[in-house]
C-alpha positions in Angstrom: 52.7 77.3 -9.9 54.0 74.4 -7.6 52.6 76.5 -4.5 49.6 76.7 -5.6 49.0 72.8 -5.9 50.2 72.4 -2.2 47.4 71.2 -0.2 45.2 73.5 1.9 46.3 73.5 5.7 43.1 73.9 8.1 43.4 74.9 11.6 41.1 73.3 14.0 39.5 74.7 17.5 41.4 73.1 20.4 39.5 70.1 21.6 38.1 69.4 18.1 37.1 65.7 17.7 38.0 64.2 14.3 37.4 60.7 14.9 36.1 58.5 12.1 36.0 54.8 10.8 34.5 52.2 12.6 34.7 53.5 16.1 33.0 56.5 15.4 30.2 54.9 13.8 29.5 52.5 16.5 29.5 55.7 19.1 27.1 57.3 17.2 24.7 54.4 17.5 25.4 54.2 20.9 24.2 57.9 21.7 21.1 57.3 19.2 20.0 54.3 21.5 20.7 55.8 24.8 18.7 58.8 23.6 15.8 56.0 22.8 16.3 54.3 25.9 15.0 57.6 27.6 11.7 57.7 25.7 11.2 53.5 25.5 9.0 53.7 28.7 6.7 56.1 27.7 5.2 54.5 24.6 1.8 53.6 24.7 -1.5 54.0 27.1 0.6 52.0 29.8 3.8 54.0 29.5 5.1 55.7 32.3 5.5 59.6 33.4 9.3 60.6 33.2 10.1 63.0 36.2 13.0 65.1 35.4 14.6 68.0 37.8 17.4 70.2 37.5 19.8 71.8 40.2 17.2 74.7 40.4 14.2 72.5 41.6 12.7 72.9 38.4 10.2 69.5 37.8 8.8 68.0 34.6 6.8 65.1 34.6 5.5 63.9 31.3 5.2 60.8 29.0 4.8 62.6 25.7 7.9 61.7 23.7 7.9 65.3 21.7 7.7 67.2 25.1 10.8 65.1 26.6 13.1 65.0 23.5 12.7 69.1 23.3 13.8 69.6 26.6 16.7 67.3 26.8 20.1 68.6 26.8 21.5 66.3 24.2 25.4 67.3 23.5 26.2 64.4 21.1 25.8 65.4 17.4 24.6 62.2 16.1 21.8 61.8 18.9 20.8 65.5 17.9 19.4 64.2 14.8 16.9 62.0 16.9 15.8 65.3 18.3 15.1 66.6 14.8 13.1 63.6 13.9 10.9 63.9 16.7 10.3 67.6 15.7 9.8 66.6 12.4 7.3 64.2 13.4 5.6 66.4 15.5 5.1 69.3 13.5 3.9 67.2 10.2 1.8 64.3 12.0 1.2 65.9 15.8 1.9 62.6 17.1 4.0 59.4 17.2 7.2 61.1 18.1 7.6 58.3 20.8 7.1 55.7 18.0 9.7 57.4 15.4 12.3 57.8 18.1 12.1 54.0 19.0 12.3 52.8 15.7 15.6 54.9 14.4 17.2 53.8 17.7 16.2 50.1 17.4 17.2 50.3 13.4 20.7 51.6 14.4 20.9 48.9 17.4 20.1 46.1 14.6 22.6 47.6 12.2 25.3 48.1 15.0 26.7 44.1 14.7 27.0 44.5 10.7 29.0 47.6 11.3 31.5 45.9 14.0 31.7 43.0 11.8 33.2 45.3 9.0 30.2 45.7 6.5 30.4 49.2 4.7 27.7 51.6 5.7 26.3 52.1 2.2 25.2 48.3 1.7 23.1 48.6 5.0 21.8 51.9 3.7 21.0 50.7 0.3 19.2 47.6 2.0 17.4 49.5 4.4 16.0 51.9 1.8 14.6 48.7 0.1 13.1 47.4 3.1 11.4 51.0 3.7 10.0 51.3 0.3 8.7 47.7 0.7 7.1 48.5 4.0 5.5 52.0 2.7 3.9 50.1 -0.1 3.0 47.4 2.4 1.4 50.1 4.4 -0.4 51.3 1.4 -2.0 48.0 0.5 -3.0 47.5 4.6 -4.7 51.0 5.2 -8.3 51.5 5.2 -9.7 54.6 2.9 -12.2 56.8 4.4 -12.9 58.2 1.0 -16.8 57.4 0.2 -17.6 56.9 3.5 -20.6 58.4 5.1 -20.2 61.6 7.6 -21.0 59.0 10.5 -18.7 56.3 9.4 -15.7 59.1 8.6 -16.5 60.4 12.2 -16.2 57.1 14.0 -13.1 56.2 12.2 -11.5 59.5 13.1 -12.9 59.3 16.5 -10.9 56.2 17.0 -8.0 57.8 15.7 -8.0 60.7 18.2 -9.0 58.8 21.0 -5.7 56.3 20.4 -3.7 59.4 20.7 -5.7 60.6 23.7 -5.3 57.4 25.7 -1.7 58.0 26.6 -2.3 61.4 27.7 -3.5 63.4 30.7 -7.2 63.5 29.5 -7.4 59.5 28.9 -9.7 58.7 30.8 -12.1 60.9 29.2 -10.8 60.3 25.8 -14.1 59.4 23.8 -15.6 62.9 24.7 -12.6 64.7 23.8 -12.2 62.5 21.0 -15.5 63.5 19.7 -15.1 66.8 20.1 -12.0 67.1 18.3 -13.3 65.4 15.2 -16.4 67.8 15.4 -13.9 70.6 15.6 -12.0 69.4 12.7 -14.6 68.5 10.3 -16.1 72.2 11.0 -13.1 73.9 9.8 -13.0 71.7 6.8 -9.7 71.2 4.4 -8.4 74.5 5.2 -5.2 75.0 7.7 -7.1 77.2 10.2 -6.3 75.3 13.1 -6.0 78.7 14.9 -9.8 78.6 14.9 -9.8 75.7 17.1 -9.5 77.3 20.7 -8.1 75.4 23.3 -7.9 76.8 27.0 -4.4 77.3 28.2 -3.1 76.5 31.9 0.4 77.0 33.3 2.7 74.2 32.8 5.8 73.4 34.9 8.8 73.9 32.5 12.1 71.8 32.4 15.5 73.7 32.7 18.1 71.9 30.7 21.0 72.8 33.1 22.0 69.4 35.3 19.1 67.3 33.9 18.7 64.3 36.0 16.9 61.5 34.2 17.5 58.8 36.9 15.7 55.6 36.7 15.3 52.1 37.5 14.5 50.1 40.9 16.8 52.4 42.9 15.5 55.6 41.7 11.7 54.1 42.5 13.1 53.1 46.0 14.6 56.7 46.8 10.9 58.3 45.5 9.1 56.1 47.7 11.7 56.9 50.8 11.2 60.6 50.1 7.0 60.5 49.9 7.0 58.2 53.2 9.3 60.9 55.0 7.1 63.6 54.2 4.0 61.5 55.1 5.4 60.9 58.5 5.9 64.7 59.3 2.1 65.2 59.2 1.2 61.8 60.7 0.9 63.1 64.0 -1.7 66.0 63.1 -4.4 63.7 62.3 -7.5 63.8 64.1 -9.5 66.0 66.6 -6.3 65.1 69.4 -3.9 65.6 66.6 -0.8 67.8 67.9 0.2 71.0 66.2 3.6 71.3 64.6 5.8 74.2 65.2 8.0 75.2 62.0 10.2 78.0 62.0 12.5 79.4 59.0 16.0 80.5 58.8 14.5 84.1 59.1 13.2 83.4 62.4 9.3 83.5 61.2 7.3 80.4 63.4 3.9 79.0 62.5 2.1 76.7 64.9 -0.4 74.7 62.8 -2.0 71.2 62.7 -3.9 71.8 59.5 -2.1 69.6 56.9 -2.6 71.9 54.1 -0.6 74.5 56.0 2.2 72.4 57.1 2.7 70.9 53.7 2.7 74.5 52.0 5.4 75.6 54.6 7.7 72.7 54.4 10.9 73.1 52.0 10.7 70.4 50.0 13.5 69.5 47.4 13.0 66.2 46.5 10.9 66.2 43.2 8.9 63.0 43.9 7.9 64.3 47.5 6.9 67.4 45.5 4.0 65.7 44.3 2.3 65.2 48.0 2.2 68.9 48.2 0.5 69.2 45.0 -1.8 66.3 46.2 -2.4 68.3 49.4 -3.0 71.2 47.4 -5.7 70.0 45.1 -7.5 68.2 48.3 -7.4 71.5 50.1 -8.8 73.7 46.8 -11.3 70.9 46.1 -12.3 69.8 48.8 -11.3 71.8 51.6 -10.3 69.2 54.2 -8.8 65.9 54.2 -5.2 66.9 53.4 -3.6 65.1 55.7 -5.8 61.9 55.2 -4.5 62.1 51.6 -1.1 62.6 52.3 -1.0 59.9 54.9 -2.8 57.4 52.5 -0.4 58.2 49.4 2.5 57.5 51.8 1.1 54.5 53.1 0.3 52.8 49.8 3.8 53.9 48.7 5.2 52.1 51.6 3.3 49.2 51.5 4.5 48.8 47.4 8.3 49.2 48.5 8.8 45.8 49.3 7.2 44.7 46.2 9.3 47.0 44.0 12.6 45.8 45.7 11.7 41.9 44.9 11.5 43.4 41.2 7.7 43.7 40.6 7.0 45.9 37.5 5.6 49.2 38.6 2.4 48.6 36.1 1.7 45.4 37.8 1.3 47.0 41.1 -0.7 50.0 39.5 -2.8 47.7 37.8 -3.7 46.1 41.1 -3.8 49.2 43.2 -6.3 50.4 40.5 -8.9 47.3 40.8 -8.6 48.0 44.6 -9.3 51.7 44.4 -12.4 50.7 42.0 -13.4 48.2 44.6 -13.2 50.7 47.7 -15.0 53.6 45.7 -17.8 51.0 45.2 -17.9 50.1 48.8 -17.9 53.5 49.8 -20.9 54.2 47.6 -22.7 51.5 49.1 -21.8 52.6 52.6 -22.7 56.3 52.2 -25.8 58.1 53.3 -27.9 60.0 50.9 -29.2 63.3 51.8 -31.6 63.1 48.8 -35.3 63.1 49.6 -34.6 64.2 53.3 -36.4 67.1 54.7 -34.2 70.4 55.4 -34.0 69.9 58.9 -32.4 66.4 58.2 -30.1 67.5 55.5 -28.9 70.5 58.1 -28.2 68.0 60.7 -26.4 65.6 58.7 -24.4 68.5 57.0 -23.7 70.0 60.1 -22.3 66.8 61.4 -20.1 66.7 58.3 -18.6 70.4 59.1 -18.4 70.0 62.9 -16.0 66.9 61.9 -13.7 69.1 59.9 -13.9 71.9 62.5 -13.0 69.3 65.7 -9.5 69.7 65.0 -9.5 73.6 64.8 -12.3 74.5 67.4 -12.5 73.7 71.1 -16.0 73.0 72.9 -19.2 74.5 71.7 -17.4 76.6 69.4 -17.5 74.1 66.7 -21.4 73.2 66.5 -22.1 77.1 66.3 -19.6 77.5 63.3 -20.7 74.3 61.7 -24.4 75.7 61.7 -23.3 78.8 60.2 -21.3 77.3 57.3 -24.4 74.7 56.6 -27.0 77.9 56.4 -24.3 79.9 54.0 -23.9 76.7 51.9 -27.9 76.3 51.4 -28.2 79.9 50.9 -25.7 79.3 47.7 -27.7 76.6 46.3 -26.2 74.2 43.6 -24.5 76.6 41.5 -20.8 75.9 40.9 -19.3 79.3 41.0 -15.3 77.9 41.2 -14.0 78.2 37.3 -13.7 75.5 35.2 -11.0 72.9 35.4 -8.4 73.8 32.5 -7.7 71.3 29.7 -4.4 70.3 28.9 -3.4 72.3 25.6 -0.7 69.5 24.3 -3.2 66.3 24.6 -5.9 68.1 22.4 -3.2 69.5 20.0 -2.0 66.1 19.5 -5.6 64.7 18.7 -6.4 67.7 16.4 -3.2 67.2 14.3 -4.1 63.5 13.9 -7.4 63.6 13.0 -6.3 66.3 10.4 -3.8 64.4 9.1 -5.7 61.6 8.7 -8.5 63.7 6.7 -5.7 64.7 4.1 -4.5 61.5 3.6 -7.8 59.7 3.5 -6.2 56.6 5.0 -6.0 55.1 8.7 -4.3 51.8 9.7 -4.5 49.6 12.7 -2.7 50.5 15.9 -1.6 48.2 18.6 1.9 47.1 17.1 -0.4 45.4 14.2 1.0 47.4 11.2 4.6 46.9 12.6 4.1 43.0 13.1 2.6 42.4 10.0 5.3 44.6 8.1 7.9 42.6 9.9 6.3 39.4 8.6 6.1 40.5 5.1 9.8 41.8 5.1 11.1 38.4 6.3 9.0 36.7 3.7 10.3 39.1 1.0 13.9 38.4 2.3 14.0 35.1 1.0 13.8 36.7 -2.4 16.7 38.6 -2.4 20.1 37.4 -3.0 23.4 38.3 -1.3 23.8 40.2 2.0 21.2 42.4 1.7 18.9 39.2 3.0 20.4 39.6 6.6 20.0 43.4 6.4 16.6 43.3 5.6 15.6 40.6 8.3 17.4 42.9 10.8 14.9 45.7 9.6 12.1 43.5 10.0 13.2 42.5 13.7 13.5 46.2 14.5 10.0 47.0 13.7 8.7 44.7 16.7 10.1 46.9 19.2 6.8 48.9 19.1 4.6 45.7 20.1 7.3 44.3 22.7 7.4 47.8 24.5 4.0 48.1 24.4 3.9 44.7 26.5 6.8 45.7 28.7 5.4 48.8 29.6 1.8 47.4 30.3 3.9 44.6 32.8 2.9 41.7 30.3 5.3 39.0 29.0 6.5 40.2 26.0 7.7 36.9 24.6 4.7 35.4 25.0 2.5 38.0 23.5 4.7 38.4 20.6 4.9 34.6 20.0 1.2 34.6 19.6 1.2 37.5 17.1 3.4 36.2 15.1 1.5 32.8 14.7 -1.7 35.1 13.9 -0.2 37.3 11.3 1.6 34.0 9.8 -1.9 32.4 8.8 -2.0 32.2 5.1 -5.5 33.9 4.8 -4.2 37.2 6.2 -7.1 37.3 8.8 -4.4 38.1 11.6 -3.0 41.4 9.6 -5.2 43.6 12.1 -4.3 41.9 15.3 -2.3 43.6 18.1 -1.4 43.9 21.6 -4.5 44.1 23.7 -3.4 46.5 26.4 -6.7 45.6 28.4 -6.1 41.8 28.8 -2.2 41.0 28.0 -3.3 39.2 25.0 -4.1 40.0 21.2 -7.0 41.1 19.6 -8.3 42.9 16.3 -6.7 46.2 16.7 -8.6 47.7 13.8 -12.1 46.6 15.9 -10.8 47.9 19.0 -8.9 51.7 17.6 -7.3 53.1 14.8 -4.4 54.5 14.5 -3.5 57.0 11.5 -0.3 58.1 13.5 1.4 54.5 14.0 1.2 54.3 9.8 2.6 57.8 9.7 5.4 57.1 12.2 6.6 54.0 10.6 6.9 55.4 7.4 8.7 58.4 8.5 11.0 56.3 10.4 11.7 53.9 7.3 11.1 56.3 4.6 12.3 59.4 2.9 12.4 61.7 5.9 15.9 60.4 7.3 17.3 59.5 3.6 20.5 61.4 4.6 21.7 59.4 6.9 0.6 63.3 27.2 -3.7 62.2 34.7 -6.0 63.7 35.5 -10.0 63.6 34.2 -11.5 65.8 31.9 -14.9 67.4 32.1 -17.9 65.1 31.6 -20.7 65.1 29.0 -23.6 66.8 30.8 
């Protein structure tokens, strides 16, 4: 009988970690916040892409939280929970994966000081559950129902939801066009779960391999990327123009190529650096879409980066440079349109003369003497014979971007409610919880306040990613949301101006409410630049 009462002996594998207590809890929190920091800078329309590469040279460039979280090789068991949260959000809602990961990481970050001070985890969990219940009830109160609205009003609200999702995706430049397309498609299939009836053209994508994943970031990495790109641009620099010199390129097998054609040289270069490979893609795109000017675009890209380097080294936020460069490019394009000579309305002979000069300019670095005029004339005659028909295949649409928009519109139709985005819902819930915390006695008041503070991570990160002063913008939001009449409840970050604005008037976002609810509520109780197709 006595032998039966002996405690059971369990043999663990060699290297098994049996850590527990405060130190292990803090370690778990640190691991989760580290994962959240990886996707932090991808949030919102101004979120930056992540360039991730492995030892085999495979590269993935994405700002989609779900994609990044799926492909990260996370070993820490606690941090893997964030991957599960992201997967759940992606499958159930379709968007807001970055938001839920950020919120979860921020909740843990705010809980860390209490854990280090000896507060029992169950006390925090109880208070966080109370806060999540209050937050979800407030979301329901603030949500705008689409029930009973006309079809046109429904389409308008759902279109804003889809456009918000698409704003940070590859096809964000044409979000209104694709949002309208998505809404029409989802409404057409009705309430049934028949999403497979919505066809999306697929295009091959670069796949990230997990082995040796490198997620280097910061000023040093940006400077390294710029140096690599300018080095590649320098290779083709001397080939520019009719007097450009040939490049002699040979490989280990003894094969030799002599050429001054930028596209050919870029294809033959054995480029390893992932950022520099982007110049190869630019050259390929220019070669396939225009057919000439590959050396020019590579040189310009390298020169733009070279000019940006001193500012990056001085600590200027990349988004500030990007914004200025976009303004400059817009002004440049407008000036080009002003200077351009139109061939519309000209006689056939005048058209042939102008087009012949274009062709001869292209051929000037490839042929000599009178050959270029002869071949230029031949090219012009051939193109005019084809006419205006575009025989090229349509540019493929990124499946991932439209999938997210479809899921969001479908979710909004099922739930019949939408809430304001741009951090408006987060700021209003944060204000509400701080107010409710004063009605609660004991230590829970501090815990609920920390929960409320964590919610501000969304508008703060939206500001940081856009290069705005987050402290200034958040102070304006707090002041607006504190208005007794409640008129500021819908105000969030205005990404375009760096101020605040009525987010519901600009765009609505069901994903934001769903993301907040999933991160704050019951699911965790245990514990998308290219351009799209224009409307014709």
